[in-house]
All heavy atoms as a GROMACS GRO file, in nm:
protein
  590
    1GLY      N    1  -0.858  -1.119   1.416
    1GLY     CA    2  -0.725  -1.073   1.446
    1GLY      C    3  -0.629  -1.116   1.338
    1GLY      O    4  -0.664  -1.131   1.222
    2GLY      N    5  -0.506  -1.134   1.379
    2GLY     CA    6  -0.404  -1.180   1.287
    2GLY      C    7  -0.333  -1.070   1.212
    2GLY      O    8  -0.255  -1.098   1.123
    3GLY      N    9  -0.360  -0.944   1.244
    3GLY     CA   10  -0.294  -0.835   1.173
    3GLY      C   11  -0.157  -0.807   1.228
    3GLY      O   12  -0.110  -0.873   1.320
    4GLY      N   13  -0.091  -0.714   1.171
    4GLY     CA   14   0.041  -0.674   1.220
    4GLY      C   15   0.136  -0.647   1.105
    4GLY      O   16   0.104  -0.671   0.989
    5LEU      N   17   0.250  -0.599   1.140
    5LEU     CA   18   0.354  -0.571   1.042
    5LEU      C   19   0.465  -0.673   1.057
    5LEU      O   20   0.494  -0.718   1.167
    5LEU     CB   21   0.412  -0.430   1.063
    5LEU     CG   22   0.314  -0.315   1.049
    5LEU    CD1   23   0.383  -0.184   1.085
    5LEU    CD2   24   0.260  -0.310   0.909
    6PHE      N   25   0.529  -0.707   0.948
    6PHE     CA   26   0.644  -0.795   0.953
    6PHE      C   27   0.742  -0.752   0.846
    6PHE      O   28   0.706  -0.691   0.746
    6PHE     CB   29   0.603  -0.942   0.935
    6PHE     CG   30   0.535  -0.969   0.803
    6PHE    CD1   31   0.608  -1.010   0.693
    6PHE    CD2   32   0.398  -0.952   0.789
    6PHE    CE1   33   0.545  -1.034   0.571
    6PHE    CE2   34   0.335  -0.975   0.668
    6PHE     CZ   35   0.409  -1.017   0.558
    7ALA      N   36   0.868  -0.782   0.868
    7ALA     CA   37   0.974  -0.745   0.774
    7ALA      C   38   0.993  -0.856   0.671
    7ALA      O   39   0.983  -0.974   0.702
    7ALA     CB   40   1.104  -0.721   0.849
    8LEU      N   41   1.022  -0.817   0.548
    8LEU     CA   42   1.050  -0.913   0.442
    8LEU      C   43   1.197  -0.953   0.440
    8LEU      O   44   1.236  -1.043   0.368
    8LEU     CB   45   1.009  -0.856   0.307
    8LEU     CG   46   0.861  -0.823   0.292
    8LEU    CD1   47   0.834  -0.758   0.157
    8LEU    CD2   48   0.777  -0.949   0.307
    9ARG      N   49   1.278  -0.882   0.519
    9ARG     CA   50   1.420  -0.913   0.530
    9ARG      C   51   1.467  -0.870   0.668
    9ARG      O   52   1.395  -0.804   0.741
    9ARG     CB   53   1.501  -0.841   0.422
    9ARG     CG   54   1.496  -0.689   0.433
    9ARG     CD   55   1.589  -0.622   0.333
    9ARG     NE   56   1.581  -0.479   0.337
    9ARG     CZ   57   1.637  -0.401   0.429
    9ARG    NH1   58   1.704  -0.453   0.529
    9ARG    NH2   59   1.625  -0.270   0.423
   10ASP      N   60   1.588  -0.911   0.705
   10ASP     CA   61   1.644  -0.869   0.833
   10ASP      C   62   1.662  -0.718   0.832
   10ASP      O   63   1.697  -0.658   0.730
   10ASP     CB   64   1.779  -0.935   0.857
   10ASP     CG   65   1.766  -1.084   0.887
   10ASP    OD1   66   1.655  -1.128   0.922
   10ASP    OD2   67   1.867  -1.155   0.873
   11ILE      N   68   1.637  -0.656   0.946
   11ILE     CA   69   1.654  -0.511   0.962
   11ILE      C   70   1.776  -0.487   1.049
   11ILE      O   71   1.784  -0.541   1.160
   11ILE     CB   72   1.529  -0.447   1.026
   11ILE    CG1   73   1.406  -0.473   0.939
   11ILE    CG2   74   1.551  -0.298   1.047
   11ILE    CD1   75   1.276  -0.433   1.004
   12ASN      N   76   1.868  -0.409   0.996
   12ASN     CA   77   1.991  -0.378   1.069
   12ASN      C   78   1.978  -0.243   1.138
   12ASN      O   79   1.903  -0.156   1.092
   12ASN     CB   80   2.110  -0.376   0.972
   12ASN     CG   81   2.133  -0.511   0.909
   12ASN    OD1   82   2.141  -0.612   0.978
   12ASN    ND2   83   2.140  -0.514   0.777
   13PRO      N   84   2.053  -0.222   1.247
   13PRO     CA   85   2.054  -0.090   1.311
   13PRO      C   86   2.089   0.018   1.209
   13PRO      O   87   2.180   0.000   1.128
   13PRO     CB   88   2.162  -0.103   1.418
   13PRO     CG   89   2.171  -0.249   1.447
   13PRO     CD   90   2.141  -0.318   1.316
   14GLY      N   91   2.012   0.125   1.207
   14GLY     CA   92   2.036   0.235   1.114
   14GLY      C   93   1.960   0.224   0.983
   14GLY      O   94   1.956   0.319   0.905
   15ASP      N   95   1.899   0.107   0.953
   15ASP     CA   96   1.820   0.093   0.831
   15ASP      C   97   1.695   0.179   0.839
   15ASP      O   98   1.634   0.192   0.946
   15ASP     CB   99   1.775  -0.053   0.811
   15ASP     CG  100   1.884  -0.145   0.762
   15ASP    OD1  101   1.994  -0.096   0.730
   15ASP    OD2  102   1.859  -0.267   0.757
   16GLU      N  103   1.656   0.237   0.728
   16GLU     CA  104   1.531   0.312   0.723
   16GLU      C  105   1.416   0.214   0.705
   16GLU      O  106   1.423   0.122   0.624
   16GLU     CB  107   1.532   0.411   0.607
   16GLU     CG  108   1.406   0.494   0.597
   16GLU     CD  109   1.408   0.596   0.485
   16GLU    OE1  110   1.489   0.583   0.393
   16GLU    OE2  111   1.328   0.690   0.492
   17ILE      N  112   1.311   0.234   0.781
   17ILE     CA  113   1.192   0.150   0.771
   17ILE      C  114   1.079   0.237   0.719
   17ILE      O  115   1.053   0.346   0.770
   17ILE     CB  116   1.155   0.091   0.909
   17ILE    CG1  117   1.269   0.005   0.962
   17ILE    CG2  118   1.025   0.012   0.899
   17ILE    CD1  119   1.249  -0.041   1.104
   18THR      N  120   1.011   0.191   0.615
   18THR     CA  121   0.900   0.266   0.558
   18THR      C  122   0.772   0.184   0.569
   18THR      O  123   0.775   0.062   0.586
   18THR     CB  124   0.925   0.303   0.411
   18THR    OG1  125   0.941   0.182   0.335
   18THR    CG2  126   1.050   0.389   0.397
   19PHE      N  127   0.659   0.251   0.558
   19PHE     CA  128   0.530   0.187   0.573
   19PHE      C  129   0.430   0.259   0.484
   19PHE      O  130   0.424   0.381   0.484
   19PHE     CB  131   0.487   0.195   0.720
   19PHE     CG  132   0.349   0.144   0.747
   19PHE    CD1  133   0.321   0.009   0.742
   19PHE    CD2  134   0.247   0.231   0.777
   19PHE    CE1  135   0.193  -0.039   0.767
   19PHE    CE2  136   0.119   0.185   0.802
   19PHE     CZ  137   0.093   0.049   0.798
   20ASP      N  138   0.352   0.186   0.407
   20ASP     CA  139   0.250   0.244   0.320
   20ASP      C  140   0.119   0.253   0.399
   20ASP      O  141   0.051   0.153   0.418
   20ASP     CB  142   0.233   0.158   0.196
   20ASP     CG  143   0.139   0.218   0.093
   20ASP    OD1  144   0.061   0.309   0.128
   20ASP    OD2  145   0.143   0.174  -0.022
   21TYR      N  146   0.086   0.373   0.447
   21TYR     CA  147  -0.033   0.392   0.529
   21TYR      C  148  -0.162   0.348   0.459
   21TYR      O  149  -0.257   0.309   0.523
   21TYR     CB  150  -0.048   0.539   0.570
   21TYR     CG  151   0.057   0.585   0.667
   21TYR    CD1  152   0.164   0.663   0.625
   21TYR    CD2  153   0.049   0.552   0.801
   21TYR    CE1  154   0.260   0.706   0.714
   21TYR    CE2  155   0.145   0.594   0.892
   21TYR     CZ  156   0.251   0.672   0.847
   21TYR     OH  157   0.346   0.713   0.935
   22SER      N  158  -0.164   0.354   0.327
   22SER     CA  159  -0.287   0.319   0.257
   22SER      C  160  -0.323   0.172   0.273
   22SER      O  161  -0.437   0.134   0.253
   22SER     CB  162  -0.276   0.353   0.108
   22SER     OG  163  -0.184   0.269   0.043
   23THR      N  164  -0.227   0.088   0.311
   23THR     CA  165  -0.257  -0.054   0.326
   23THR      C  166  -0.339  -0.085   0.451
   23THR      O  167  -0.390  -0.196   0.464
   23THR     CB  168  -0.128  -0.139   0.329
   23THR    OG1  169  -0.047  -0.099   0.439
   23THR    CG2  170  -0.050  -0.124   0.200
   24THR      N  171  -0.352   0.011   0.542
   24THR     CA  172  -0.431  -0.013   0.663
   24THR      C  173  -0.546   0.086   0.678
   24THR      O  174  -0.629   0.069   0.767
   24THR     CB  175  -0.341  -0.004   0.789
   24THR    OG1  176  -0.280   0.124   0.794
   24THR    CG2  177  -0.235  -0.112   0.787
   25GLU      N  178  -0.552   0.186   0.596
   25GLU     CA  179  -0.657   0.288   0.607
   25GLU      C  180  -0.779   0.244   0.527
   25GLU      O  181  -0.767   0.203   0.412
   25GLU     CB  182  -0.606   0.422   0.554
   25GLU     CG  183  -0.700   0.536   0.571
   25GLU     CD  184  -0.738   0.559   0.716
   25GLU    OE1  185  -0.649   0.577   0.800
   25GLU    OE2  186  -0.859   0.557   0.745
   26VAL      N  187  -0.897   0.250   0.589
   26VAL     CA  188  -1.018   0.207   0.520
   26VAL      C  189  -1.119   0.320   0.498
   26VAL      O  190  -1.217   0.302   0.427
   26VAL     CB  191  -1.087   0.090   0.594
   26VAL    CG1  192  -1.000  -0.034   0.591
   26VAL    CG2  193  -1.125   0.128   0.735
   27ASP      N  194  -1.094   0.437   0.556
   27ASP     CA  195  -1.184   0.551   0.539
   27ASP      C  196  -1.174   0.601   0.395
   27ASP      O  197  -1.068   0.648   0.352
   27ASP     CB  198  -1.145   0.662   0.636
   27ASP     CG  199  -1.230   0.788   0.624
   27ASP    OD1  200  -1.314   0.795   0.531
   27ASP    OD2  201  -1.211   0.879   0.705
   28PRO      N  202  -1.280   0.592   0.314
   28PRO     CA  203  -1.272   0.632   0.174
   28PRO      C  204  -1.244   0.782   0.154
   28PRO      O  205  -1.206   0.823   0.045
   28PRO     CB  206  -1.407   0.593   0.116
   28PRO     CG  207  -1.497   0.576   0.232
   28PRO     CD  208  -1.411   0.542   0.351
   29GLU      N  209  -1.260   0.861   0.258
   29GLU     CA  210  -1.233   1.005   0.248
   29GLU      C  211  -1.088   1.040   0.281
   29GLU      O  212  -1.044   1.152   0.260
   29GLU     CB  213  -1.326   1.082   0.343
   29GLU     CG  214  -1.474   1.059   0.316
   29GLU     CD  215  -1.515   1.111   0.179
   29GLU    OE1  216  -1.468   1.220   0.140
   29GLU    OE2  217  -1.593   1.042   0.112
   30TRP      N  218  -1.011   0.945   0.335
   30TRP     CA  219  -0.873   0.970   0.378
   30TRP      C  220  -0.781   0.985   0.258
   30TRP      O  221  -0.780   0.904   0.167
   30TRP     CB  222  -0.823   0.856   0.466
   30TRP     CG  223  -0.683   0.873   0.512
   30TRP    CD1  224  -0.640   0.948   0.615
   30TRP    CD2  225  -0.566   0.815   0.454
   30TRP    NE1  226  -0.502   0.940   0.626
   30TRP    CE2  227  -0.455   0.860   0.527
   30TRP    CE3  228  -0.544   0.730   0.346
   30TRP    CZ2  229  -0.325   0.822   0.498
   30TRP    CZ3  230  -0.414   0.693   0.316
   30TRP    CH2  231  -0.307   0.738   0.392
   31VAL      N  232  -0.704   1.095   0.257
   31VAL     CA  233  -0.604   1.122   0.153
   31VAL      C  234  -0.481   1.182   0.221
   31VAL      O  235  -0.495   1.261   0.314
   31VAL     CB  236  -0.658   1.221   0.046
   31VAL    CG1  237  -0.551   1.256  -0.055
   31VAL    CG2  238  -0.780   1.164  -0.023
   32MET      N  239  -0.363   1.143   0.175
   32MET     CA  240  -0.239   1.197   0.230
   32MET      C  241  -0.141   1.222   0.116
   32MET      O  242  -0.125   1.138   0.028
   32MET     CB  243  -0.178   1.095   0.327
   32MET     CG  244  -0.045   1.136   0.385
   32MET     SD  245   0.018   1.006   0.494
   32MET     CE  246   0.190   1.012   0.453
   33GLN      N  247  -0.082   1.340   0.115
   33GLN     CA  248   0.022   1.371   0.017
   33GLN      C  249   0.154   1.318   0.070
   33GLN      O  250   0.193   1.348   0.182
   33GLN     CB  251   0.030   1.522  -0.007
   33GLN     CG  252  -0.096   1.582  -0.064
   33GLN     CD  253  -0.139   1.517  -0.194
   33GLN    OE1  254  -0.061   1.501  -0.286
   33GLN    NE2  255  -0.264   1.476  -0.201
   34CYS      N  256   0.224   1.238  -0.010
   34CYS     CA  257   0.352   1.179   0.033
   34CYS      C  258   0.467   1.260  -0.025
   34CYS      O  259   0.462   1.303  -0.140
   34CYS     CB  260   0.361   1.034  -0.013
   34CYS     SG  261   0.511   0.953   0.047
   35THR      N  262   0.568   1.281   0.054
   35THR     CA  263   0.686   1.355   0.010
   35THR      C  264   0.813   1.272   0.030
   35THR      O  265   0.919   1.325   0.056
   35THR     CB  266   0.698   1.488   0.088
   35THR    OG1  267   0.707   1.458   0.228
   35THR    CG2  268   0.580   1.579   0.061
   36CYS      N  269   0.800   1.138   0.016
   36CYS     CA  270   0.913   1.050   0.042
   36CYS      C  271   1.027   1.068  -0.058
   36CYS      O  272   1.141   1.041  -0.028
   36CYS     CB  273   0.868   0.904   0.045
   36CYS     SG  274   0.827   0.834  -0.117
   37GLY      N  275   0.995   1.111  -0.180
   37GLY     CA  276   1.098   1.133  -0.280
   37GLY      C  277   1.132   1.012  -0.366
   37GLY      O  278   1.213   1.020  -0.458
   38SER      N  279   1.071   0.896  -0.339
   38SER     CA  280   1.098   0.777  -0.419
   38SER      C  281   1.046   0.797  -0.562
   38SER      O  282   0.940   0.854  -0.583
   38SER     CB  283   1.028   0.656  -0.356
   38SER     OG  284   1.034   0.545  -0.443
   39LEU      N  285   1.121   0.746  -0.658
   39LEU     CA  286   1.077   0.754  -0.797
   39LEU      C  287   0.950   0.673  -0.821
   39LEU      O  288   0.874   0.702  -0.913
   39LEU     CB  289   1.188   0.705  -0.890
   39LEU     CG  290   1.315   0.789  -0.892
   39LEU    CD1  291   1.420   0.725  -0.982
   39LEU    CD2  292   1.286   0.932  -0.936
   40ASP      N  293   0.926   0.572  -0.738
   40ASP     CA  294   0.807   0.488  -0.751
   40ASP      C  295   0.688   0.537  -0.669
   40ASP      O  296   0.584   0.472  -0.667
   40ASP     CB  297   0.840   0.345  -0.709
   40ASP     CG  298   0.943   0.280  -0.800
   40ASP    OD1  299   0.941   0.308  -0.920
   40ASP    OD2  300   1.024   0.201  -0.749
   41CYS      N  301   0.703   0.649  -0.600
   41CYS     CA  302   0.597   0.698  -0.511
   41CYS      C  303   0.471   0.734  -0.590
   41CYS      O  304   0.479   0.790  -0.699
   41CYS     CB  305   0.647   0.820  -0.435
   41CYS     SG  306   0.525   0.887  -0.319
   42ARG      N  307   0.355   0.703  -0.532
   42ARG     CA  308   0.227   0.738  -0.594
   42ARG      C  309   0.193   0.885  -0.568
   42ARG      O  310   0.096   0.936  -0.623
   42ARG     CB  311   0.117   0.648  -0.539
   42ARG     CG  312   0.135   0.503  -0.576
   42ARG     CD  313   0.015   0.417  -0.538
   42ARG     NE  314  -0.031   0.430  -0.402
   42ARG     CZ  315   0.019   0.364  -0.297
   42ARG    NH1  316   0.119   0.282  -0.314
   42ARG    NH2  317  -0.032   0.380  -0.177
   43LYS      N  318   0.267   0.954  -0.483
   43LYS     CA  319   0.249   1.095  -0.447
   43LYS      C  320   0.125   1.122  -0.362
   43LYS      O  321   0.129   1.191  -0.265
   43LYS     CB  322   0.248   1.188  -0.569
   43LYS     CG  323   0.363   1.168  -0.666
   43LYS     CD  324   0.494   1.212  -0.608
   43LYS     CE  325   0.604   1.208  -0.712
   43LYS     NZ  326   0.699   1.102  -0.696
   44THR      N  327   0.011   1.068  -0.402
   44THR     CA  328  -0.112   1.084  -0.326
   44THR      C  329  -0.156   0.947  -0.278
   44THR      O  330  -0.178   0.858  -0.359
   44THR     CB  331  -0.223   1.147  -0.412
   44THR    OG1  332  -0.178   1.274  -0.459
   44THR    CG2  333  -0.350   1.165  -0.332
   45LEU      N  334  -0.167   0.933  -0.146
   45LEU     CA  335  -0.210   0.806  -0.089
   45LEU      C  336  -0.357   0.817  -0.053
   45LEU      O  337  -0.404   0.920  -0.007
   45LEU     CB  338  -0.129   0.774   0.036
   45LEU     CG  339   0.022   0.768   0.019
   45LEU    CD1  340   0.090   0.742   0.152
   45LEU    CD2  341   0.060   0.664  -0.082
   46GLN      N  342  -0.431   0.708  -0.078
   46GLN     CA  343  -0.572   0.701  -0.041
   46GLN      C  344  -0.595   0.566   0.024
   46GLN      O  345  -0.509   0.479   0.019
   46GLN     CB  346  -0.665   0.709  -0.161
   46GLN     CG  347  -0.618   0.785  -0.277
   46GLN     CD  348  -0.713   0.774  -0.393
   46GLN    OE1  349  -0.671   0.729  -0.496
   46GLN    NE2  350  -0.838   0.816  -0.380
   47ALA      N  351  -0.712   0.549   0.080
   47ALA     CA  352  -0.747   0.420   0.138
   47ALA      C  353  -0.723   0.312   0.033
   47ALA      O  354  -0.749   0.332  -0.085
   47ALA     CB  355  -0.893   0.420   0.183
   48ILE      N  356  -0.672   0.200   0.076
   48ILE     CA  357  -0.629   0.095  -0.015
   48ILE      C  358  -0.736   0.052  -0.115
   48ILE      O  359  -0.707   0.021  -0.229
   48ILE     CB  360  -0.575  -0.027   0.064
   48ILE    CG1  361  -0.500  -0.122  -0.028
   48ILE    CG2  362  -0.685  -0.097   0.139
   48ILE    CD1  363  -0.376  -0.066  -0.088
   49GLN      N  364  -0.862   0.054  -0.073
   49GLN     CA  365  -0.966   0.010  -0.165
   49GLN      C  366  -0.985   0.106  -0.282
   49GLN      O  367  -1.047   0.071  -0.380
   49GLN     CB  368  -1.099  -0.015  -0.092
   49GLN     CG  369  -1.167   0.107  -0.040
   49GLN     CD  370  -1.133   0.137   0.105
   49GLN    OE1  371  -1.022   0.111   0.149
   49GLN    NE2  372  -1.225   0.192   0.178
   50LEU      N  373  -0.927   0.227  -0.274
   50LEU     CA  374  -0.938   0.324  -0.383
   50LEU      C  375  -0.804   0.346  -0.453
   50LEU      O  376  -0.801   0.403  -0.561
   50LEU     CB  377  -0.986   0.458  -0.327
   50LEU     CG  378  -1.118   0.456  -0.251
   50LEU    CD1  379  -1.144   0.590  -0.188
   50LEU    CD2  380  -1.230   0.414  -0.342
   51ALA      N  381  -0.695   0.302  -0.394
   51ALA     CA  382  -0.562   0.342  -0.439
   51ALA      C  383  -0.527   0.295  -0.579
   51ALA      O  384  -0.457   0.365  -0.651
   51ALA     CB  385  -0.457   0.292  -0.340
   52PHE      N  386  -0.572   0.179  -0.620
   52PHE     CA  387  -0.527   0.124  -0.748
   52PHE      C  388  -0.642   0.096  -0.844
   52PHE      O  389  -0.626   0.020  -0.937
   52PHE     CB  390  -0.450  -0.007  -0.723
   52PHE     CG  391  -0.335   0.010  -0.630
   52PHE    CD1  392  -0.343  -0.030  -0.498
   52PHE    CD2  393  -0.216   0.068  -0.674
   52PHE    CE1  394  -0.236  -0.014  -0.411
   52PHE    CE2  395  -0.109   0.084  -0.588
   52PHE     CZ  396  -0.119   0.042  -0.457
   53THR      N  397  -0.755   0.156  -0.823
   53THR     CA  398  -0.872   0.123  -0.904
   53THR      C  399  -0.855   0.157  -1.051
   53THR      O  400  -0.917   0.097  -1.135
   53THR     CB  401  -0.999   0.192  -0.849
   53THR    OG1  402  -0.974   0.332  -0.840
   53THR    CG2  403  -1.037   0.136  -0.714
   54ASN      N  404  -0.769   0.255  -1.083
   54ASN     CA  405  -0.750   0.293  -1.223
   54ASN      C  406  -0.632   0.224  -1.289
   54ASN      O  407  -0.609   0.241  -1.408
   54ASN     CB  408  -0.733   0.445  -1.235
   54ASN     CG  409  -0.859   0.518  -1.193
   54ASN    OD1  410  -0.969   0.473  -1.222
   54ASN    ND2  411  -0.843   0.629  -1.124
   55ASP      N  412  -0.555   0.146  -1.213
   55ASP     CA  413  -0.439   0.077  -1.268
   55ASP      C  414  -0.484  -0.048  -1.343
   55ASP      O  415  -0.568  -0.123  -1.296
   55ASP     CB  416  -0.342   0.035  -1.157
   55ASP     CG  417  -0.276   0.155  -1.090
   55ASP    OD1  418  -0.296   0.268  -1.138
   55ASP    OD2  419  -0.206   0.134  -0.990
   56SER      N  420  -0.424  -0.072  -1.461
   56SER     CA  421  -0.460  -0.190  -1.538
   56SER      C  422  -0.373  -0.311  -1.503
   56SER      O  423  -0.407  -0.423  -1.538
   56SER     CB  424  -0.449  -0.161  -1.688
   56SER     OG  425  -0.318  -0.118  -1.720
   57ASN      N  426  -0.262  -0.290  -1.434
   57ASN     CA  427  -0.175  -0.399  -1.392
   57ASN      C  428  -0.172  -0.406  -1.240
   57ASN      O  429  -0.181  -0.304  -1.173
   57ASN     CB  430  -0.032  -0.378  -1.443
   57ASN     CG  431  -0.026  -0.383  -1.594
   57ASN    OD1  432  -0.077  -0.475  -1.655
   57ASN    ND2  433   0.036  -0.284  -1.654
   58PRO      N  434  -0.157  -0.527  -1.185
   58PRO     CA  435  -0.153  -0.537  -1.040
   58PRO      C  436  -0.036  -0.460  -0.982
   58PRO      O  437   0.071  -0.454  -1.043
   58PRO     CB  438  -0.139  -0.687  -1.014
   58PRO     CG  439  -0.118  -0.752  -1.144
   58PRO     CD  440  -0.140  -0.653  -1.251
   59PRO      N  441  -0.054  -0.398  -0.866
   59PRO     CA  442   0.055  -0.324  -0.803
   59PRO      C  443   0.159  -0.418  -0.744
   59PRO      O  444   0.129  -0.533  -0.712
   59PRO     CB  445  -0.016  -0.246  -0.693
   59PRO     CG  446  -0.135  -0.330  -0.660
   59PRO     CD  447  -0.176  -0.394  -0.789
   60ASP      N  448   0.282  -0.370  -0.732
   60ASP     CA  449   0.382  -0.442  -0.655
   60ASP      C  450   0.350  -0.415  -0.509
   60ASP      O  451   0.309  -0.306  -0.473
   60ASP     CB  452   0.523  -0.389  -0.684
   60ASP     CG  453   0.568  -0.423  -0.825
   60ASP    OD1  454   0.524  -0.527  -0.878
   60ASP    OD2  455   0.646  -0.345  -0.883
   61GLY      N  456   0.368  -0.511  -0.427
   61GLY     CA  457   0.344  -0.488  -0.286
   61GLY      C  458   0.299  -0.611  -0.215
   61GLY      O  459   0.292  -0.719  -0.271
   62PRO      N  460   0.266  -0.594  -0.088
   62PRO     CA  461   0.226  -0.707  -0.008
   62PRO      C  462   0.098  -0.771  -0.061
   62PRO      O  463   0.022  -0.711  -0.135
   62PRO     CB  464   0.203  -0.647   0.131
   62PRO     CG  465   0.231  -0.504   0.123
   62PRO     CD  466   0.266  -0.469  -0.017
   63TYR      N  467   0.075  -0.893  -0.019
   63TYR     CA  468  -0.042  -0.969  -0.061
   63TYR      C  469  -0.170  -0.889  -0.043
   63TYR      O  470  -0.258  -0.890  -0.130
   63TYR     CB  471  -0.050  -1.100   0.018
   63TYR     CG  472  -0.180  -1.173   0.001
   63TYR    CD1  473  -0.207  -1.242  -0.117
   63TYR    CD2  474  -0.277  -1.170   0.101
   63TYR    CE1  475  -0.327  -1.307  -0.134
   63TYR    CE2  476  -0.397  -1.236   0.084
   63TYR     CZ  477  -0.422  -1.304  -0.034
   63TYR     OH  478  -0.541  -1.368  -0.050
   64GLU      N  479  -0.183  -0.815   0.069
   64GLU     CA  480  -0.306  -0.742   0.096
   64GLU      C  481  -0.332  -0.636  -0.011
   64GLU      O  482  -0.445  -0.612  -0.049
   64GLU     CB  483  -0.300  -0.676   0.234
   64GLU     CG  484  -0.308  -0.774   0.349
   64GLU     CD  485  -0.174  -0.842   0.379
   64GLU    OE1  486  -0.071  -0.801   0.320
   64GLU    OE2  487  -0.172  -0.936   0.459
   65VAL      N  488  -0.226  -0.571  -0.060
   65VAL     CA  489  -0.241  -0.469  -0.163
   65VAL      C  490  -0.292  -0.532  -0.292
   65VAL      O  491  -0.387  -0.484  -0.354
   65VAL     CB  492  -0.106  -0.397  -0.188
   65VAL    CG1  493  -0.117  -0.301  -0.306
   65VAL    CG2  494  -0.062  -0.324  -0.063
   66VAL      N  495  -0.231  -0.642  -0.333
   66VAL     CA  496  -0.273  -0.711  -0.455
   66VAL      C  497  -0.415  -0.765  -0.439
   66VAL      O  498  -0.496  -0.758  -0.531
   66VAL     CB  499  -0.174  -0.822  -0.492
   66VAL    CG1  500  -0.221  -0.899  -0.613
   66VAL    CG2  501  -0.034  -0.764  -0.515
   67LYS      N  502  -0.446  -0.817  -0.320
   67LYS     CA  503  -0.580  -0.870  -0.292
   67LYS      C  504  -0.687  -0.762  -0.311
   67LYS      O  505  -0.790  -0.785  -0.374
   67LYS     CB  506  -0.584  -0.926  -0.150
   67LYS     CG  507  -0.715  -0.987  -0.111
   67LYS     CD  508  -0.706  -1.042   0.030
   67LYS     CE  509  -0.839  -1.082   0.084
   67LYS     NZ  510  -0.832  -1.128   0.224
   68PHE      N  511  -0.664  -0.642  -0.258
   68PHE     CA  512  -0.760  -0.533  -0.275
   68PHE      C  513  -0.772  -0.492  -0.421
   68PHE      O  514  -0.881  -0.466  -0.471
   68PHE     CB  515  -0.722  -0.412  -0.190
   68PHE     CG  516  -0.766  -0.423  -0.048
   68PHE    CD1  517  -0.674  -0.440   0.052
   68PHE    CD2  518  -0.900  -0.416  -0.014
   68PHE    CE1  519  -0.713  -0.452   0.185
   68PHE    CE2  520  -0.942  -0.427   0.118
   68PHE     CZ  521  -0.847  -0.445   0.217
   69TRP      N  522  -0.659  -0.487  -0.493
   69TRP     CA  523  -0.662  -0.451  -0.636
   69TRP      C  524  -0.747  -0.553  -0.713
   69TRP      O  525  -0.832  -0.516  -0.792
   69TRP     CB  526  -0.521  -0.446  -0.692
   69TRP     CG  527  -0.517  -0.413  -0.838
   69TRP    CD1  528  -0.518  -0.289  -0.893
   69TRP    CD2  529  -0.516  -0.506  -0.947
   69TRP    NE1  530  -0.515  -0.299  -1.030
   69TRP    CE2  531  -0.514  -0.430  -1.065
   69TRP    CE3  532  -0.515  -0.645  -0.955
   69TRP    CZ2  533  -0.512  -0.489  -1.190
   69TRP    CZ3  534  -0.513  -0.705  -1.080
   69TRP    CH2  535  -0.512  -0.627  -1.196
   70ARG      N  536  -0.722  -0.682  -0.686
   70ARG     CA  537  -0.797  -0.787  -0.755
   70ARG      C  538  -0.946  -0.778  -0.723
   70ARG      O  539  -1.031  -0.796  -0.812
   70ARG     CB  540  -0.742  -0.924  -0.717
   70ARG     CG  541  -0.602  -0.950  -0.773
   70ARG     CD  542  -0.546  -1.081  -0.724
   70ARG     NE  543  -0.623  -1.196  -0.771
   70ARG     CZ  544  -0.608  -1.254  -0.889
   70ARG    NH1  545  -0.516  -1.211  -0.973
   70ARG    NH2  546  -0.682  -1.358  -0.923
   71ALA      N  547  -0.980  -0.749  -0.599
   71ALA     CA  548  -1.121  -0.738  -0.560
   71ALA      C  549  -1.186  -0.620  -0.634
   71ALA      O  550  -1.301  -0.631  -0.679
   71ALA     CB  551  -1.133  -0.720  -0.409
   72GLN      N  552  -1.116  -0.508  -0.646
   72GLN     CA  553  -1.170  -0.392  -0.716
   72GLN      C  554  -1.194  -0.422  -0.864
   72GLN      O  555  -1.285  -0.368  -0.926
   72GLN     CB  556  -1.077  -0.272  -0.703
   72GLN     CG  557  -1.077  -0.210  -0.566
   72GLN     CD  558  -1.213  -0.149  -0.532
   72GLN    OE1  559  -1.274  -0.084  -0.614
   72GLN    NE2  560  -1.258  -0.172  -0.411
   73LYS      N  561  -1.111  -0.508  -0.921
   73LYS     CA  562  -1.124  -0.544  -1.063
   73LYS      C  563  -1.221  -0.659  -1.084
   73LYS      O  564  -1.248  -0.696  -1.195
   73LYS     CB  565  -0.986  -0.583  -1.120
   73LYS     CG  566  -0.886  -0.471  -1.120
   73LYS     CD  567  -0.929  -0.363  -1.216
   73LYS     CE  568  -0.825  -0.253  -1.223
   73LYS     NZ  569  -0.867  -0.144  -1.307
   74GLY      N  570  -1.270  -0.719  -0.974
   74GLY     CA  571  -1.360  -0.832  -0.986
   74GLY      C  572  -1.287  -0.960  -1.023
   74GLY      O  573  -1.346  -1.052  -1.080
   75ILE      N  574  -1.158  -0.968  -0.992
   75ILE     CA  575  -1.077  -1.086  -1.023
   75ILE      C  576  -1.064  -1.169  -0.897
   75ILE      O  577  -1.022  -1.119  -0.794
   75ILE     CB  578  -0.937  -1.046  -1.073
   75ILE    CG1  579  -0.947  -0.956  -1.196
   75ILE    CG2  580  -0.851  -1.168  -1.101
   75ILE    CD1  581  -0.816  -0.890  -1.233
   76GLU      N  582  -1.095  -1.291  -0.901
   76GLU     CA  583  -1.079  -1.378  -0.784
   76GLU      C  584  -0.986  -1.485  -0.815
   76GLU      O  585  -0.908  -1.532  -0.849
   76GLU     CB  586  -1.212  -1.437  -0.741
   76GLU     CG  587  -1.307  -1.332  -0.690
   76GLU     CD  588  -1.255  -1.255  -0.568
   76GLU    OE1  589  -1.195  -1.316  -0.479
   76GLU    OE2  590  -1.275  -1.135  -0.564
   0.00000   0.00000   0.00000
């Protein structure tokens, strides 16, 4: 256990809350086209274990995202 979502800052009424589905999806066949409009958007989301395999620098994001990237690169 021990999973769940948590906020990195206080959330005020009316604030937009976003969530990166790839951080919890493990099906290697899962793909989703994102239309959020953010300049930093990856546009195509995949299961986290595949999402950053071609990136040479660690992604910004929660510990779990960086942990998967490091595991894919063989970095411990």
